[in-house]
C-alpha positions as CSV (number, residue, x, y, z in Angstrom):
1,M,11.9,-3.2,-1.0
2,G,9.2,-0.4,-0.9
3,G,9.6,1.5,-4.1
4,K,6.4,2.4,-6.1
5,A,6.6,4.1,-9.3
6,A,3.9,4.7,-12.8
7,M,6.2,7.2,-14.9
8,L,5.8,8.0,-18.6
9,V,8.7,9.8,-20.7
10,H,9.0,10.8,-24.2
11,A,12.6,11.9,-24.9
12,D,14.3,13.1,-28.1
13,D,17.3,11.8,-26.9
14,A,18.8,10.4,-23.6
15,V,17.1,11.6,-20.7
16,V,19.3,11.5,-17.8
17,P,21.2,15.1,-19.2
18,V,18.1,17.1,-19.2
19,L,17.1,15.8,-16.1
20,A,20.2,16.4,-14.4
21,R,20.2,20.1,-16.0
22,T,16.1,20.6,-15.3
23,T,15.2,22.3,-11.6
24,S,11.7,24.6,-12.0
25,T,9.5,24.4,-15.2
26,D,7.0,25.7,-16.9
27,A,3.7,24.8,-15.3
28,G,1.6,25.9,-19.2
29,A,3.9,23.4,-20.6
30,A,3.1,20.7,-18.0
31,A,-0.9,21.2,-18.5
32,A,-0.3,21.4,-22.2
33,L,1.5,18.1,-22.1
34,V,-1.2,16.4,-20.0
35,R,-4.0,17.9,-22.0
36,R,-2.5,16.4,-25.1
37,L,-2.2,13.1,-23.7
38,W,-5.6,12.9,-22.2
39,P,-7.6,14.9,-25.0
40,G,-11.4,14.7,-23.9
41,H,-10.5,15.9,-20.2
42,D,-10.5,19.2,-18.7
43,V,-7.4,20.0,-17.1
44,E,-7.2,21.8,-14.1
45,P,-4.0,22.7,-11.3
46,D,-4.0,20.0,-8.1
47,G,-3.8,23.6,-6.0
48,E,-0.7,22.5,-5.3
49,E,3.2,23.4,-4.8
50,P,5.0,22.2,-7.7
51,W,6.0,18.9,-6.6
52,E,9.6,17.7,-6.2
53,L,10.2,14.2,-8.7
54,A,11.3,11.8,-5.5
55,D,7.6,12.4,-4.4
56,A,5.6,12.5,-7.7
57,I,6.7,9.4,-9.2
58,Y,4.1,7.8,-7.4
59,P,1.2,10.7,-7.3
60,P,-2.1,9.8,-5.2
61,P,-4.8,8.7,-7.0
62,G,-6.5,11.0,-9.4
63,T,-3.5,13.3,-9.4
64,T,-1.4,13.5,-12.4
65,C,2.2,15.4,-11.9
66,A,4.2,16.4,-15.1
67,L,6.7,18.5,-16.7
68,A,7.6,19.3,-20.3
69,V,10.7,21.4,-20.9
70,P,12.3,21.1,-24.7
71,G,13.7,17.1,-26.3
72,L,11.8,15.7,-22.5
73,A,8.4,14.9,-21.2
74,V,7.4,13.5,-18.0
75,V,4.2,11.8,-16.5
76,C,3.6,10.6,-13.2
77,D,-0.2,8.5,-13.3
78,R,-1.3,6.0,-11.2
79,R,-3.2,5.6,-15.1
80,V,0.2,4.1,-16.6
81,A,0.8,1.6,-14.1
82,V,-0.4,-1.3,-16.4
83,D,0.3,-5.5,-16.3
84,R,0.8,-5.2,-19.9
85,P,2.8,-2.0,-21.0
86,S,2.1,-3.2,-25.1
87,T,-1.6,-2.2,-24.1
88,L,-1.4,1.2,-23.3
89,P,-3.3,3.7,-25.3
90,A,-2.2,5.1,-28.7
91,H,-2.6,8.6,-27.0
92,L,-0.6,8.0,-24.4
93,L,2.7,6.9,-26.6
94,A,2.0,9.9,-29.4
95,G,4.5,12.6,-29.3
96,A,7.4,14.3,-30.5
97,G,9.8,12.3,-28.5
98,A,11.6,10.0,-30.7
99,R,11.4,7.4,-27.4
100,V,9.1,6.1,-24.9
101,L,10.3,5.3,-21.3
102,H,7.2,3.3,-19.0
103,L,8.4,2.3,-15.8
104,A,5.9,1.0,-13.1
105,M,6.4,-1.2,-9.8
106,H,4.3,-1.5,-6.7
107,S,6.1,-2.9,-3.2
108,V,2.1,-4.1,-2.7
109,V,2.6,-7.6,-5.0
110,D,6.4,-6.7,-5.5
111,G,5.5,-6.1,-9.4
112,L,7.4,-4.6,-11.9
113,A,6.3,-3.4,-15.2
114,F,9.2,-1.1,-17.6
115,A,9.1,-0.9,-21.4
116,V,10.8,1.1,-24.4
117,W,9.5,2.3,-27.7
118,E,11.8,3.6,-30.4
119,S,10.2,6.2,-33.8
120,G,6.6,4.3,-32.5
121,R,7.5,0.7,-32.2
122,L,7.6,-1.8,-28.9
123,V,11.2,-2.9,-28.6
124,R,11.0,-4.3,-25.5
125,S,8.5,-5.0,-22.3
126,L,8.7,-6.5,-19.3
127,S,6.3,-7.3,-16.5
128,L,6.5,-10.0,-14.1
129,A,5.4,-10.3,-10.1
130,P,5.9,-13.5,-7.9
131,G,2.2,-13.8,-7.7
132,F,1.7,-13.8,-11.5
133,G,5.0,-15.1,-13.1
134,I,6.2,-13.3,-16.2
135,I,3.1,-11.9,-17.3
136,E,4.6,-10.0,-20.7
137,D,8.0,-10.2,-22.3
138,V,8.3,-8.9,-25.1
139,G,11.6,-7.8,-27.4
140,E,15.6,-8.0,-27.0
141,R,16.4,-7.8,-23.3
142,L,18.3,-4.7,-22.4
143,P,22.3,-5.2,-21.9
144,F,21.0,-3.8,-17.8
145,E,19.1,-7.1,-17.9
146,A,21.7,-9.7,-18.1
147,G,22.3,-10.2,-14.6
148,Y,19.5,-10.8,-13.0
149,W,17.9,-13.3,-15.5
150,D,21.7,-15.1,-15.0
151,G,21.3,-15.3,-11.0
152,A,23.6,-12.8,-10.2
153,Y,21.4,-11.0,-8.2
154,P,19.1,-13.9,-7.1
155,A,16.0,-12.8,-4.3
156,G,18.0,-14.8,-1.7
157,D,14.7,-16.3,-0.5
158,E,14.6,-20.5,-1.2
159,G,11.6,-21.3,-3.4
160,Y,10.8,-17.9,-4.5
161,P,8.6,-18.0,-8.0
162,L,11.3,-15.8,-10.1
163,P,14.9,-15.5,-10.4
164,F,15.4,-12.3,-9.0
165,H,13.0,-10.0,-7.0
166,P,11.4,-7.7,-9.6
167,L,11.4,-4.7,-7.5
168,R,15.1,-5.0,-7.6
169,L,15.6,-5.3,-11.2
170,G,12.6,-2.0,-11.1
171,E,15.3,0.5,-8.9
172,R,18.1,-0.7,-12.0
173,A,16.1,0.1,-14.9
174,M,15.1,3.6,-13.0
175,G,18.5,4.1,-13.2
176,E,19.4,3.5,-15.9
177,F,16.1,5.2,-17.8
178,F,16.1,8.4,-15.3
179,G,19.6,8.2,-13.6
180,F,18.0,8.2,-10.1
181,Y,16.5,5.7,-7.7
182,A,13.6,5.5,-5.6
183,E,14.8,3.5,-2.7
184,G,18.4,3.2,-4.1
185,A,19.9,0.3,-5.7
186,M,20.7,-2.3,-4.1
187,A,24.8,-2.8,-3.4
188,G,26.8,-4.9,-5.6
189,D,24.7,-4.7,-8.7
190,D,27.0,-2.9,-10.5
191,A,24.2,0.0,-11.0
192,P,25.6,3.9,-12.1
193,D,26.0,6.3,-9.6
194,E,22.9,8.4,-9.3
195,R,23.4,11.1,-11.7
196,V,19.9,13.1,-11.2
197,D,18.6,14.8,-7.5
198,P,15.1,13.8,-7.6
199,F,14.6,16.2,-4.9
200,A,15.6,19.1,-7.0
201,V,13.5,18.8,-10.4
202,E,9.7,20.2,-10.3
203,L,7.2,19.1,-11.9
204,H,3.6,20.2,-11.6
205,G,0.3,18.3,-10.3
206,F,-2.9,18.5,-12.1
207,R,-6.8,17.0,-11.5
208,L,-8.1,15.9,-14.6
209,R,-11.5,15.6,-15.3
210,E,-13.5,13.8,-18.5
211,R,-15.9,15.9,-20.2
212,R,-19.4,14.3,-20.7
């Protein structure tokens, strides 16, 4: 499994219906979003064509990809891929959206972290990797997690230190949260069908420079 992601999403309501009908987006609104989330930085376009969501979910170092439409704001930046989502700074969580979703995956360490805030309150955070074990486990497990913890989807390797492969649950979380998959849901996971075409959704890329 080779999925990677570094996403932070603010939403007024369900994410998937908005993403499913979003294609081209406004660069000015995306820039304003990035400026709000990273105060004290100059924000400049990266000079590239708009990014497809499929590629934007884990942009190159130094690039921030964003979209902002009514009811939904999406930011993809490696700096949000932290080991403990509960430590994300307040300025990244502040916004008009009633719900904030975080998802980070990295195939090199098979690491997964995701979190959900409702009305500013952290209700779920999970972070784990086979080399480190469970790093953070806060709040009640989300319904789609149950089968993974119960052993329905084991990693398959004898002696694997976790009851499931983190990236397998990460793909499931991506499908549940955002309606698409980085690499595809595993057969037999009872995961929802892809409802968002990640090659049809457009994000804008930016470079940030801290003001001195």
